[in-house]
matplotlib code that plots the C-alpha trace (Angstrom):
import matplotlib.pyplot as plt

x = [-23.4, -23.0, -21.7, -19.6, -18.9, -23.0, -23.3, -21.5, -22.5, -26.3, -25.2, -22.8, -26.6, -28.3, -25.1, -26.2, -30.1, -29.3, -27.5, -23.7, -20.9, -21.9, -19.9, -20.2, -17.9, -18.4, -16.4, -16.5, -15.1, -14.9, -18.0, -20.4, -20.7, -19.6, -20.7, -21.6, -20.8, -21.5, -20.3, -22.3, -19.9, -23.1, -25.5, -23.3, -21.9, -18.9, -15.6, -14.2, -17.5, -16.1, -18.2, -14.8, -14.5, -18.2, -17.4, -14.8, -16.6, -19.4, -17.4, -14.7, -17.7, -19.4, -16.7, -15.1, -11.9, -9.7, -8.4, -10.0, -7.7, -8.6, -11.5, -11.9, -13.0, -15.2, -15.2, -16.4, -14.0, -9.8, -9.2, -8.3, -5.2, -7.5, -9.2, -6.2, -4.1, -7.5, -7.6, -3.9, -4.4, -7.7, -5.0, -7.8, -6.5, -7.8, -8.8, -11.5, -12.0, -13.6, -12.9, -9.3, -9.8, -6.8, -7.0, -8.1, -7.0, -4.2, -3.6, -2.5, -2.5, -1.3, 0.6, 0.3, 0.3, 0.5, 3.8, 5.5, 8.0, 6.3, 2.9, 2.7, 0.2, -0.9, -3.2, -3.5, -4.8, -7.5, -8.4, -10.5, -13.6, -16.7, -14.7, -16.9, -20.4, -18.6, -17.3, -20.7, -22.6, -19.7, -20.2, -24.0, -23.8, -21.7, -23.3, -26.5, -25.1, -22.9]
y = [4.8, 6.1, 9.9, 9.2, 13.2, 14.3, 11.4, 12.8, 16.6, 15.5, 13.9, 18.1, 19.3, 17.1, 17.8, 22.1, 21.3, 20.0, 22.2, 20.6, 22.2, 20.6, 17.9, 14.9, 11.7, 8.5, 5.5, 3.4, -0.1, -1.2, 1.5, 0.1, 2.7, 1.5, 3.6, 7.5, 10.4, 13.7, 15.8, 15.0, 16.3, 17.8, 15.4, 12.5, 14.7, 13.6, 15.9, 12.8, 12.7, 14.4, 13.1, 11.0, 9.5, 8.5, 6.7, 4.7, 3.7, 2.3, 1.2, -1.1, -2.7, -3.6, -4.8, -6.6, -5.7, -1.9, -1.7, -0.6, -1.5, 0.0, 2.0, 5.5, 8.0, 11.2, 14.4, 17.5, 19.2, 18.5, 16.6, 17.7, 16.5, 13.7, 12.9, 12.5, 10.0, 7.8, 7.7, 6.9, 4.1, 2.6, 1.8, 4.4, 4.4, 7.6, 10.6, 12.6, 16.4, 19.1, 22.5, 23.6, 24.4, 26.5, 27.0, 22.6, 21.5, 18.9, 17.4, 20.8, 23.2, 23.0, 19.8, 18.8, 15.1, 12.4, 14.2, 13.1, 10.9, 9.3, 8.6, 4.9, 5.4, 7.7, 8.0, 9.6, 12.7, 15.0, 18.2, 20.4, 18.0, 20.3, 22.6, 25.2, 23.8, 22.9, 25.8, 27.6, 25.1, 26.0, 29.7, 30.0, 28.1, 29.9, 33.2, 32.1, 32.2, 35.7]
z = [-14.8, -11.4, -10.7, -7.5, -7.2, -8.0, -5.0, -2.5, -3.4, -2.7, 1.1, 1.6, 1.1, 3.0, 5.8, 5.2, 5.7, 9.2, 10.0, 9.7, 7.5, 3.7, 3.0, 1.6, -0.1, -1.5, -1.4, -4.8, -6.0, -9.2, -10.6, -7.1, -4.6, -1.0, 1.4, 1.5, 4.6, 5.1, 7.8, 10.6, 14.1, 16.1, 15.1, 16.7, 19.3, 17.7, 16.0, 14.4, 12.2, 8.8, 5.5, 5.0, 8.1, 8.2, 4.5, 5.4, 8.5, 6.7, 3.5, 6.2, 7.9, 4.7, 3.5, 6.9, 6.3, 8.1, 4.7, 1.1, -1.9, -4.8, -3.6, -4.8, -2.8, -3.8, -1.2, -2.2, 0.3, 0.2, 3.5, 6.9, 8.3, 10.4, 7.3, 5.5, 7.7, 7.6, 4.1, 4.2, 6.9, 5.1, 1.7, -0.1, -4.2, -5.0, -3.9, -5.7, -3.7, -4.9, -3.7, -2.1, 1.9, 2.0, 5.8, 6.7, 3.8, 4.3, 0.8, -1.4, 1.5, 5.4, 5.9, 3.3, 4.1, 1.8, 0.0, 4.0, 4.6, 7.8, 5.7, 4.7, 2.3, -0.4, -2.7, -6.0, -5.5, -7.6, -6.8, -8.3, -9.4, -9.6, -7.8, -9.2, -7.5, -4.5, -3.2, -4.1, -2.0, 1.2, 0.2, 0.8, 4.1, 5.8, 4.2, 5.5, 8.7, 8.6]

ax = plt.figure().add_subplot(projection="3d")
ax.plot(x, y, z, "-o")
ax.set_aspect("equal")
plt.show()
C-alpha cells in the first residue's frame, strides 16, 4: 500500500537538499499516485512553483484535464492562498496536510479560503497528518539558515 504522506515528506526533503523550503505534495486517485511535487521556485525562477501547484500541473497533464475530481492531495504544509485557489479550481476531492502555517496558511489560518462564499469548490480538508514530522523538517531547515 502506498503512503502518500511519506512520499510528500520525501519530496520535501529533496526540496530542502536543493535549498528550497521543504514542502512536498502528492496527488492520488483510487490509491494510485498521479503526481508528486516539491517546492522549486528558486530552481525554476517561478514564484508559483509551490509543491501543490507542481503536483496539480503534473496530474492535470497526465490526465489531460484541468479538473481532478476524485483526487486527493497530500501536502506537508498548510496551503497558502494561491495553492488553495488552485486546489479549488482543480476540484480536488480531499486535502490532507501536515503542519499548520499560522503566517502563510489559507485553510485553517488567514483567509480560510475554502470557507469563503466566493469559493466555488471546497475539498474536504484534514490537517495534522504527520504534523510533528512535517513541522520538524521545516524547523530544521530554517534553523540552519539563521
